[in-house]
Structure formats: structure tokens, C-alpha cells
C-alpha positions as CSV (number, residue, x, y, z in Angstrom):
1,M,220.0,133.0,80.3
2,L,222.2,129.9,80.2
3,A,223.5,130.8,76.8
4,L,224.8,134.2,78.2
5,Y,226.9,132.6,80.9
6,P,228.2,129.2,79.8
7,D,231.3,129.6,82.0
8,R,229.1,129.6,85.1
9,V,228.2,126.0,84.6
10,N,230.2,123.3,86.4
11,P,232.9,122.1,83.9
12,G,231.8,118.6,84.5
13,E,228.3,119.5,83.2
14,R,229.3,121.4,80.2
15,S,228.5,118.6,77.7
16,G,225.1,118.5,79.4
17,F,224.7,122.2,79.0
18,R,225.4,122.0,75.3
19,R,222.6,119.4,75.0
20,V,220.1,121.9,76.3
21,R,219.5,123.2,72.8
22,S,219.3,119.9,71.0
23,N,218.0,117.3,73.5
24,R,214.6,118.3,74.8
25,N,214.5,115.2,77.0
26,L,217.2,116.6,79.2
27,T,215.5,117.1,82.5
28,T,214.8,120.5,83.9
29,A,216.2,119.4,87.2
30,K,219.6,118.7,85.7
31,V,219.7,122.1,84.0
32,N,218.6,123.9,87.2
33,A,221.1,122.0,89.4
34,S,223.9,122.8,87.0
35,F,222.9,126.5,86.7
36,D,222.4,126.9,90.5
37,E,225.9,125.4,91.1
38,G,227.4,127.9,88.7
39,Q,225.5,130.7,90.3
40,K,227.1,130.0,93.6
41,K,230.6,130.3,92.1
42,Y,230.4,133.3,89.8
43,M,228.9,136.8,89.8
44,R,228.7,139.8,87.6
45,A,230.8,142.8,88.3
46,M,231.9,146.1,86.6
47,R,235.7,145.9,86.6
48,T,238.2,148.3,85.3
49,E,241.0,146.7,83.3
50,G,243.1,149.9,83.3
51,F,243.1,153.5,84.4
52,S,242.6,155.5,81.2
53,G,238.9,156.4,81.4
54,Y,235.4,155.0,80.9
55,K,236.4,152.6,78.1
56,D,238.4,150.5,80.6
57,L,235.2,149.6,82.7
58,K,233.9,146.2,81.6
59,L,231.1,143.9,82.7
60,V,232.7,140.6,83.6
61,D,232.0,137.3,85.3
62,I,234.3,136.7,88.2
63,P,234.4,134.3,91.2
64,K,231.9,135.0,93.9
65,P,233.9,136.0,97.1
66,A,234.3,133.5,99.9
67,V,233.6,134.3,103.5
68,S,236.7,134.3,105.8
69,D,237.3,135.4,109.4
70,G,235.9,138.8,110.1
71,R,234.2,139.1,106.7
72,V,230.5,139.0,105.9
73,L,229.0,138.0,102.6
74,V,226.7,140.7,101.5
75,R,224.5,140.5,98.4
76,I,224.8,144.0,97.0
77,T,221.5,145.6,96.0
78,A,222.7,149.1,95.3
79,A,226.1,150.9,95.0
80,G,226.9,154.5,95.4
81,V,228.8,156.2,92.5
82,T,231.4,158.6,93.9
83,P,234.0,161.1,92.6
84,L,236.6,158.7,94.0
85,D,235.5,156.1,91.5
86,Y,236.3,158.5,88.7
87,T,239.6,159.5,90.2
88,I,240.6,155.9,90.3
89,L,239.3,155.1,86.8
90,S,241.1,158.1,85.3
91,G,244.5,157.1,86.8
92,Q,244.7,159.7,89.5
93,Y,244.8,157.4,92.5
94,H,248.3,155.8,92.7
95,L,247.4,153.1,95.3
96,A,244.9,151.4,93.0
97,K,246.0,148.3,90.9
98,A,244.2,146.9,87.9
99,P,242.1,144.9,87.4
100,L,239.8,146.3,90.0
101,V,236.1,146.2,90.7
102,L,235.1,149.8,91.5
103,G,232.6,151.0,94.1
104,N,233.5,152.6,97.4
105,E,230.1,152.3,99.1
106,G,227.0,150.3,98.9
107,A,224.0,148.6,100.5
108,G,222.8,145.0,100.5
109,V,221.6,142.0,102.4
110,V,223.7,139.8,104.7
111,E,223.8,136.2,103.4
112,E,226.6,134.7,105.6
113,G,229.0,135.4,108.4
114,G,227.3,138.3,110.1
115,G,226.9,136.5,113.5
116,T,224.5,137.9,116.0
117,N,225.2,141.6,115.2
118,F,224.2,141.2,111.5
119,P,222.0,138.1,111.2
120,V,221.2,136.6,107.8
121,G,218.7,138.8,106.0
122,S,219.9,142.0,107.7
123,R,220.0,145.1,105.5
124,V,223.3,146.9,105.8
125,M,225.2,149.8,104.3
126,F,229.0,150.3,104.4
127,T,232.1,152.0,103.1
128,R,235.9,151.9,103.5
129,Q,238.6,151.3,101.0
130,Y,236.5,149.0,98.8
131,G,237.0,149.8,95.1
132,A,240.4,151.4,95.9
133,S,242.7,148.9,97.5
134,E,240.4,145.8,97.0
135,D,237.4,144.9,94.9
136,G,234.4,147.1,95.5
137,T,230.6,147.3,95.3
138,Y,230.1,147.4,91.6
139,S,229.3,143.7,91.9
140,E,226.6,141.2,92.9
141,W,228.3,140.2,96.1
142,L,231.0,141.5,98.4
143,A,232.8,140.0,101.4
144,A,232.8,143.1,103.6
145,R,234.5,143.5,106.9
146,Q,232.0,143.2,109.8
147,E,233.3,146.4,111.5
148,N,232.4,148.4,108.4
149,L,228.7,147.5,108.4
150,C,225.9,149.5,109.7
151,L,222.2,148.5,109.8
152,I,219.9,150.4,107.5
153,P,217.0,152.1,109.3
154,D,213.6,150.6,108.3
155,N,212.4,153.8,106.7
156,I,215.4,154.1,104.3
157,E,215.3,152.2,101.0
158,D,218.4,150.4,99.8
159,V,218.9,152.8,96.8
160,S,219.0,155.8,99.2
161,A,221.1,153.9,101.8
162,A,223.8,153.1,99.2
163,G,224.6,156.8,98.9
164,I,224.7,157.5,102.6
165,P,228.0,156.2,104.0
166,V,230.7,158.2,102.2
167,A,228.9,161.6,102.2
168,Y,227.3,161.4,105.7
169,L,230.2,159.9,107.5
170,T,232.5,162.5,105.9
171,A,230.1,165.3,106.8
172,Q,229.6,164.3,110.4
173,M,233.3,163.6,111.1
174,T,234.4,166.9,109.7
175,L,231.8,168.8,111.6
176,S,232.9,167.1,114.8
177,L,236.6,167.6,114.2
178,A,235.9,171.3,113.5
179,G,234.2,171.7,116.9
180,F,230.7,172.0,115.6
181,A,228.1,172.9,118.3
182,N,224.5,174.2,118.5
183,G,224.4,177.8,117.3
184,K,227.5,177.7,115.0
185,T,227.4,178.9,111.4
186,V,228.4,176.4,108.8
187,L,229.2,176.8,105.1
188,S,229.7,173.9,102.8
189,P,229.7,174.8,99.1
190,A,227.8,172.8,96.3
191,I,224.3,172.0,97.6
192,G,223.8,169.5,94.8
193,G,227.0,167.6,95.7
194,S,227.1,164.7,98.1
195,V,229.2,166.2,100.8
196,G,227.9,169.7,100.5
197,N,224.3,168.5,100.8
198,A,225.1,166.1,103.7
199,V,227.0,168.8,105.7
200,T,224.1,171.2,105.2
201,Q,221.5,168.8,106.3
202,L,223.4,167.5,109.3
203,A,224.4,170.9,110.5
204,R,220.8,172.2,110.2
205,A,219.5,169.1,112.0
206,Q,221.9,169.6,114.9
207,G,221.1,173.2,115.6
208,A,223.3,175.3,113.4
209,K,222.4,179.0,113.5
210,H,223.0,179.0,109.7
211,A,223.6,176.1,107.4
212,I,224.8,177.7,104.2
213,S,225.6,176.2,100.8
214,T,226.0,177.4,97.2
215,T,225.4,176.6,93.6
216,T,226.6,178.1,90.4
217,N,223.4,177.0,88.6
218,H,220.2,179.1,88.9
219,A,217.9,176.0,88.3
220,K,219.7,174.2,91.1
221,A,219.2,177.2,93.4
222,Q,215.5,177.0,92.7
223,Q,215.4,173.3,93.2
224,A,217.3,173.6,96.5
225,R,214.7,176.2,97.8
226,Y,211.9,173.9,96.7
227,L,213.5,171.1,98.8
228,G,213.7,173.4,101.8
229,F,217.2,174.6,101.7
230,D,216.7,178.3,102.4
231,E,220.3,179.5,102.8
232,V,221.7,178.6,99.4
233,I,223.7,181.3,97.7
234,D,223.1,181.5,94.0
235,L,226.5,182.3,92.6
236,S,225.1,183.2,89.2
237,E,223.5,186.2,90.9
238,E,225.6,187.0,94.0
239,K,229.2,186.6,95.1
240,L,230.0,184.1,97.9
241,S,231.4,186.7,100.2
242,A,228.4,189.0,99.8
243,G,226.0,186.1,100.3
244,V,227.7,185.0,103.5
245,R,227.8,188.5,104.8
246,R,224.1,189.0,104.0
247,I,222.9,185.7,105.7
248,T,225.2,186.0,108.8
249,E,224.8,189.8,109.1
250,G,228.5,190.3,108.8
251,H,229.6,187.5,111.2
252,G,231.0,185.1,108.7
253,A,231.2,181.3,108.8
254,D,232.5,179.6,111.9
255,I,233.1,176.3,110.0
256,V,233.7,175.8,106.3
257,I,233.7,172.2,104.9
258,D,235.0,172.3,101.3
259,A,234.8,169.3,99.1
260,I,235.5,171.1,95.8
261,G,239.1,172.5,96.0
262,G,240.8,174.2,93.1
263,E,241.4,177.9,92.7
264,I,238.0,178.7,94.1
265,L,239.1,177.4,97.6
266,S,240.2,181.0,98.4
267,E,236.6,182.2,98.2
268,P,235.1,180.2,101.1
269,L,238.4,180.8,103.1
270,G,237.7,184.5,102.8
271,T,234.2,184.0,104.4
272,L,235.6,182.7,107.8
273,A,234.6,184.4,111.0
274,M,237.2,185.3,113.7
275,G,238.6,182.0,115.0
276,G,236.9,180.0,112.3
277,S,238.2,176.9,110.5
278,L,238.2,175.5,107.0
279,T,238.4,171.8,106.3
280,T,239.4,170.8,102.7
281,L,238.7,167.2,101.6
282,G,238.1,167.2,97.9
283,Y,239.6,168.4,94.6
284,S,236.9,168.0,91.9
285,E,237.8,171.5,90.7
286,G,241.5,171.0,90.8
287,R,244.4,170.1,93.1
288,K,246.1,173.5,93.3
289,A,244.8,176.6,95.0
290,T,246.1,180.1,95.7
291,I,245.0,181.6,99.0
292,D,245.3,184.9,100.8
293,V,247.2,184.0,104.0
294,T,245.8,187.0,105.7
295,D,242.4,185.3,105.7
296,L,244.0,182.9,108.2
297,I,246.4,185.3,110.0
298,W,244.2,188.3,110.7
299,K,241.2,186.2,111.7
300,R,243.3,183.8,113.8
301,A,241.6,181.1,111.7
302,S,242.8,177.6,110.8
303,M,242.9,175.3,107.8
304,K,243.0,171.5,107.9
305,S,242.6,168.5,105.7
306,F,240.5,165.4,106.1
307,S,240.6,161.8,104.7
308,L,237.8,159.4,105.5
309,F,240.0,156.4,105.0
310,A,242.4,157.6,107.7
311,Q,239.8,157.8,110.4
312,P,239.9,155.3,113.3
313,P,237.0,152.8,113.8
314,A,235.8,154.7,116.9
315,A,235.2,157.8,114.7
316,Y,233.0,155.8,112.4
317,A,231.0,154.4,115.3
318,E,230.6,157.8,116.8
319,A,229.4,159.3,113.5
320,W,226.9,156.6,112.9
321,D,225.5,157.1,116.4
322,T,224.6,160.6,115.4
323,I,223.5,160.0,111.8
324,I,221.2,157.0,112.3
325,P,218.7,158.7,114.7
326,L,218.5,161.6,112.3
327,L,217.7,159.3,109.4
328,R,215.1,157.4,111.4
329,S,213.4,160.7,112.4
330,G,213.5,162.1,108.9
331,A,215.5,165.1,110.1
332,V,218.0,164.3,107.3
333,K,216.9,162.8,103.9
334,P,219.3,161.4,101.3
335,I,218.6,162.7,97.9
336,V,219.0,160.4,94.8
337,S,219.2,162.1,91.4
338,K,219.3,159.1,89.1
339,T,219.8,155.3,89.1
340,F,221.5,153.1,86.5
341,P,221.7,149.3,86.1
342,L,225.1,147.7,86.9
343,A,226.0,147.3,83.2
344,Q,225.8,151.0,82.7
345,A,228.3,152.0,85.4
346,A,230.4,153.9,82.9
347,D,227.3,156.0,81.9
348,A,226.6,156.6,85.6
349,L,230.1,157.9,86.2
350,R,229.9,160.1,83.2
351,Y,226.6,161.5,84.4
352,L,228.0,162.2,87.8
353,V,231.1,163.9,86.5
354,E,229.8,165.7,83.4
355,G,226.1,166.1,84.3
356,R,226.7,167.5,87.8
357,P,223.4,166.3,89.1
358,F,221.5,167.5,92.2
359,G,221.8,164.4,94.5
360,R,223.4,161.0,94.4
361,V,223.9,158.7,91.4
362,I,223.3,155.0,92.3
363,L,223.7,151.7,90.6
364,K,220.9,149.2,91.1
365,I,222.1,145.7,91.2
């Protein structure tokens, strides 16, 4: 292990480190003390050195973050892999500056600076602009802002928790902003995607009359039904408009939360009920769309955008207040498709983008 990380050893001990291989009389205590000191100063991280794709993501040793006012040192145990990570890595997010440790969300254990709200040893999950405007969760430690932390319910494992913040906060906030209430009909395409699945689960758990989603893959449609999602439209067999009419008996969707974008945005827009609203927040299928404006005009409907980063702290707190009890009760259950070790972050991103899995992709750290 020492041979893999010679730079982690205190420079004043490097000659002693070299003697480990040749001088068997060097005490174990000296080796361990030197290594422990190095461990406190450095950590492993997956850092992108540029923004031209997977090849720019490298496993590096960098200084361990220091705790400062308002920051909490968290030992990261798992990191969520998100579409935003790929957007940044592929050079489509202009605010990011290289080199940058990716990772927009994660889970871990508080080691220092959490005060009475987050004592040492507390399990926490969090998101914000980590991995975008500052180093993120693809690392062994992170100095997170205390106001971004949320305690993980005891019945949720760290791997599952790491994939909760972005999707579930986005889902709950967009539902609230759209005026969701018991008895409303909600459509959120892509049941296998993080936001589509979270919206569907949260809407159903909070009394939606219908919580509808979609998939273009017949196998995913079967998997969704096996997991208890009974209102998933299999687009390989049925058009979206026809499926929504069938499920809602002609009423349409009161609320559409779309995280896909692209030219297919016009299809969910066309399913809106009178006075309905569509929120657009993603562009995995493209940044440009053509819509029929009569879908808005004739139905007196509305269309709005959403950005999680732009929401005020109070919105995060309010959303967590709804999400956490539902997690504790088991009314909503995060779905993890596959985990990867930290060093395989590029493979994890490729699997997310190209494999289109059902559920979250997580790095175990």
C-alpha cells in the first residue's frame, strides 16, 4: 500500500519510507506513524483534467479538505452519478473550470465540524453545486456546507442515500411549485430515470389520482410493473397521448414534470388537461424542441422551467420535511441499478449515459 502512495508520506520521513524495503529493522510504529500522517493530508479523488469526455477523468491524490467556518468534514461513503456529471465532463456546462472533482451528490459520515445538529459519526446525504463550481463527491472526503446536509434515515443504506438528494429534491420541489395536491394526475416520463421515478413515487405516496410514467423499452415496462408501478405506458406498444387518455379516461395530466427535453417534449405537452402545467428541467434528449402552442393556448395551460441550484434554502428544507417521513415509512424506495468503485467512475458514467439503466448508478468509496 505504501508503495502505491509514496507522496502521502511526510517529506521529512521519505528516506525512512525508502528503507522499508531494505531495512527490516525499521519499526512498524515508525512506518505506521508516517503513513497515518500522510493519510490525514491526502485523499483519492476522480478529477477531470479537461472537458472532452471520459478520457479526461483521472484517479489522483489531492490534499484532503480542511474544515472552515460553516463547513463540515464528511467522509464520503457513496456518490451518486448524475447526468449533470456527464454534461460537465463533455464540456456542455460553461460554469465549470478544470481541474475539477466531479460529483453533485453523495452520502457519508461526519468527522468534524458538524456541531450539535450533525455530531461526529452522523450519517448524512447532500447536494448543491458540488462537482460543478467546486470539487465534488467523487472523493474520499468533502468539506460540505452544513446547511446542505440532511440526516439519513436509519432504514436507508448509504448506497441508496447517495442517489436520493438530486432526484427526490427536484421531484418534490417541482411538484410543489406546480401546485400538486391529493387527487391530481401527474405524468413524469422515463420510469427508469432518476427524476421520472422519484416524481412517480412521491406523487403516488402523496395521494395522486394517477402517477403515470413511460418507457420506450418493453423489458423496462415489465420490470416497472414487477416493482409495483402500474401506470407505466410502454411506448414500444402505445403512443403517449393514447396511453394518458386510457389511464385518465380522457382527462389528461394536471401536472407534467419532464426531465428529458428534446423534440419529444411536445408529446407530454400534448397530454395536459385543461389548466394543466408542464415543468421542463432536463435535456438528455436534446436542447431544442418544437411545440404546438395551441396545446398551451386552447387548454389555458402553462409551461415553466426549473433549476435545483436556483432554489432557496427554505425550499430544500420544506422538501426534505416531506421526503424524509416517506423514506422512513417505506412509502418511497430509492432504486439502485448498479454500483462501481471510485476508480471506475468513467465506466459508471458511460453505463449511465449509454446503458440507460433502470435506477441509480452509484460509486462506492
